[in-house]
Steps between C-alpha positions, in 0.01 A plus 500: 500500500422560866490811713457587866545794736762561766566769757831663587478758774200720429491432124326226304639338189359292217734206445486310170653157459671486159612137488843342491795686353610289200867577562543489879213263583381728781147629557438856389257744668442868432389742774275798417423770760125558548473750786374460857175311435478123460208532258706711262773238500253221429350686205846579362607135534187382316557748218868410458427128497232553233727711281801273529293190461387623160854587403618158622243315290611698198869438566452125545379467141740756349811375322825692503479551123145634517597740775794632295312545173159609626583693816861605532597594144187714434572696815864552404397631161341798674813609682798391289658643188418304186852364460514378861154347481586317177811356666290371788246353261767318295645342813155399625370356174831361370646343814292512819156392383619201290692360798304609808164618369301187594610500864238637737589842637480372857687179416808676364807418709865614503620169352274558196677828433848360558441211260365750246809721527731199470317391185552842345870498584561134410230392252456128441331555163610666180435850631800721564606589850418845632757726660490532880412868462191413292390230745541745786277750319236228465534434872434868569181480293379200701594664829312817411192310385484290816550810712191644334311175570589537868371857507174385338455233766521214250802336664645533846867517411729579208685174437736672253663670797608157626597337171862515391559705186808525274766729635628776277873491447738746340569443133802274433651775286519723810706238682724448196573870482586503868734202463662656194578810705657285769708314243623812321884501477679738732730763358874432530678676785678735261163644381334543837469844649694541825281536808424847629567547870433788733802664652536520875506881508280755330261251344699486176546199284807333364573198294731221591833557333692195389748384760865584431783272585697670778857583421766304671622659821818699461791330674 
């Protein structure tokens, strides 16, 4: 990881080169204000490069599974209710780690996640398919874990934000109920209530009276 200093107006900045974005392919640099003295900016740049270089060496050898089980889950245990934490742990140990655990944390890509979700929805082995809602919950676990990895400086971007995840749809029973209501038989005309109309004067209401056949004109 490289760093240098730059000046904008009267202020100096420490600029750290953070490599190529794995999703966009563009170079990434972070700017850190250091005050009005060039020496302060140089010292800040050197410190940031040293800190992030250590984190980068660690991340290069860290697998996604090791990050989940040794870093992310222990931290979540401190802040989550037991039932919520146990749900996270079951998804991590039962689904995520067996499929994605050996991939390096920095080598994880959106297509890895999409293939994983597709395998859960349409398994090619004897395992039963998971419901889209369950797969989406697993996606939320991965997205949250990678967001934490970004905040720790272990990866530069959360690839789960780019990967396509299953869409949640309304339950088929809801649609059936709606269609049943549309198909409900209408009451015969003889059993319908006549419409209520407002009268032209005084705001009163009256009902339509049945039309009477006019009498023949007197000759």
